[in-house]
C-alpha positions in Angstrom: 246.0 134.6 -74.7 246.0 132.0 -77.6 249.5 130.3 -78.0 251.3 130.5 -81.5 250.5 126.9 -81.7 246.9 127.3 -80.8 247.0 130.2 -83.5 248.2 127.8 -86.2 245.6 125.1 -85.2 242.9 127.5 -85.4 243.8 128.9 -88.8 244.1 125.4 -90.1 240.5 124.6 -88.8 239.6 127.9 -90.5 241.0 127.0 -94.0 240.4 123.3 -94.3 237.4 121.3 -95.4 238.7 118.0 -94.5 237.1 116.7 -91.3 239.8 114.4 -90.2 242.3 117.4 -90.5 239.9 119.6 -88.1 239.3 116.7 -85.8 243.0 116.4 -84.9 243.4 120.0 -84.2 240.1 120.2 -82.2 241.2 117.5 -80.2 244.5 119.4 -79.4 242.4 122.4 -78.3 239.9 120.4 -76.3 243.3 119.0 -74.4 244.3 122.6 -73.7 241.1 123.8 -72.7 242.2 127.5 -72.8 239.2 129.9 -72.3 240.1 132.1 -75.2 240.0 129.2 -77.6 236.6 128.3 -76.6 235.4 131.5 -77.7 237.0 131.0 -81.1 235.6 127.6 -81.3 232.2 128.8 -81.0 232.9 131.0 -84.0 233.5 127.8 -86.2 229.7 126.3 -85.4 228.9 128.0 -88.6 231.9 126.4 -90.7 231.2 126.0 -94.3 231.7 122.3 -93.9 228.7 120.8 -91.8 231.0 117.9 -90.7 233.5 120.3 -89.1 230.8 122.6 -87.7 229.5 119.0 -86.1 233.0 118.2 -84.8 233.1 121.7 -83.3 230.0 121.0 -81.5 231.4 118.0 -80.0 234.6 119.7 -79.0 232.5 122.2 -77.1 230.7 119.5 -75.4 233.6 118.0 -74.2 234.9 121.2 -72.8 232.0 121.4 -70.6 231.6 123.1 -68.1 234.0 125.6 -69.0 232.1 126.0 -72.2 228.7 126.6 -70.5 228.8 130.5 -69.7 230.6 131.5 -73.5 227.9 129.5 -75.2 225.2 131.2 -73.5 226.8 134.5 -74.1 227.4 133.5 -77.7 223.8 132.8 -77.9 222.8 135.9 -76.4 225.0 138.2 -78.7 223.9 136.0 -81.8 221.4 137.1 -84.6 221.7 134.2 -86.6 219.1 131.5 -85.6 221.0 128.7 -87.2 223.7 129.3 -85.0 221.4 129.7 -81.8 219.7 126.4 -82.6 223.1 124.7 -82.5 223.8 126.4 -79.3 220.8 125.2 -77.7 221.4 121.6 -78.8 225.0 121.6 -77.3 223.8 123.0 -73.9 220.8 120.5 -74.0 223.3 117.8 -74.4 225.7 119.2 -71.8 222.8 119.4 -69.3 224.1 122.1 -67.2 221.5 123.7 -65.1 222.7 127.2 -65.9 221.5 126.8 -69.4 218.0 125.9 -68.2 216.7 129.4 -68.0 217.8 130.2 -71.7 215.8 127.0 -72.8 212.7 127.8 -70.9 212.9 131.2 -72.3 213.5 130.3 -75.8 210.3 127.8 -75.6 208.2 130.7 -74.9 209.5 133.2 -77.5 207.3 134.8 -80.2 208.0 133.2 -83.6 209.2 135.5 -86.2 210.2 132.8 -88.9 210.5 129.4 -89.3 214.2 129.4 -88.2 213.1 130.8 -84.7 210.4 128.4 -84.6 213.2 125.7 -84.9 215.4 127.0 -82.4 212.0 127.1 -79.8 211.5 123.4 -80.8 214.9 122.6 -80.0 215.0 124.4 -76.8 211.6 122.4 -76.2 213.2 119.0 -76.6 216.3 119.9 -74.5 214.4 120.3 -71.5 213.1 117.1 -72.1 216.6 115.6 -72.4 217.8 117.7 -69.3 215.0 116.7 -67.2 214.2 113.5 -68.3 217.8 112.3 -67.6 217.9 113.7 -64.2 214.5 112.9 -62.5 215.4 114.4 -59.2 215.8 117.8 -61.3 212.1 117.8 -61.9 211.1 118.5 -58.3 213.1 121.8 -58.3 212.7 122.9 -62.1 208.7 123.4 -62.0 209.0 126.3 -64.2 210.4 124.1 -67.1 207.6 121.6 -66.9 205.0 124.5 -66.9 206.5 126.0 -69.9 206.3 122.8 -71.7 202.7 122.1 -70.7 202.1 125.6 -72.0 203.6 124.7 -75.4 201.7 121.6 -75.5 198.4 123.1 -74.9 198.4 126.5 -76.1 200.6 127.3 -79.2 199.6 126.8 -82.7 203.0 125.3 -83.8 202.4 121.5 -84.3 205.9 120.6 -84.3 206.4 122.4 -81.2 203.5 120.9 -79.5 205.1 117.5 -80.7 208.6 118.3 -79.2 206.7 119.6 -75.8 204.8 116.3 -75.7 207.9 114.1 -76.3 209.7 116.0 -73.4 207.0 115.6 -71.0 206.8 112.0 -71.9 210.8 111.8 -71.0 209.9 113.7 -67.5 207.3 111.4 -66.7 205.6 113.3 -63.5 202.3 113.1 -62.7 202.0 116.7 -63.9 203.3 115.8 -67.0 201.4 112.8 -67.4 198.1 114.8 -66.6 199.1 117.4 -69.1 199.5 114.6 -71.9 196.1 113.3 -71.2 194.5 116.9 -71.4 196.3 117.5 -74.6 195.0 114.1 -76.2 191.5 115.2 -75.9 192.0 118.5 -77.2 194.7 118.0 -80.1 193.6 118.0 -83.6 196.7 117.4 -85.4 196.8 113.6 -86.1 200.4 113.1 -86.0 200.7 114.9 -82.4 197.8 113.0 -81.4 199.3 109.8 -82.2 202.6 110.5 -80.5 200.7 111.5 -77.6 198.7 108.4 -77.7 202.1 106.2 -77.9 203.6 108.3 -75.1 200.7 107.4 -72.7 200.6 103.9 -73.4 204.2 103.5 -72.8 203.7 105.3 -69.3 200.4 104.0 -67.9 
């Protein structure tokens, strides 16, 4: 249950458009770390003021690992691709293994529109950040690397191929480097090709 004081703070965040006012209330909620408040905070990711939405995202990151499961549930229950993209970004920054399968699944989802494609690209970058910052994880998460390789070599979305290339460059296992070398030969988009070339120069 939310305390009366928490209800007042949440109402203030809901009604304010001043980031400094929201930041003060958010810090109080972060310090209290009430699971009910996490669910409420997630609803503010689409706040009318983008600066406040960004502060909410930072608060949810600070509330990890307690915020991970609620964020995953919110992603699965949402039909708003903008909200889903924000949640993926937060989960990628948190870097909790519980979110890994969600990111893998999103990279492989069929694109219905540009917004959904954006979620897919953010998920691809999230995998790179999660695995690249913890090299030992790569030995246990070959499915994630395989999904990025698939995205690099077999998808039509050049921006997704670009995101997958950057993530594979961060992961930098032998398998990831071999995939980049293969992609360099077959890639026809100049921007993606140049990025892959740069990544290989850095790694080799």
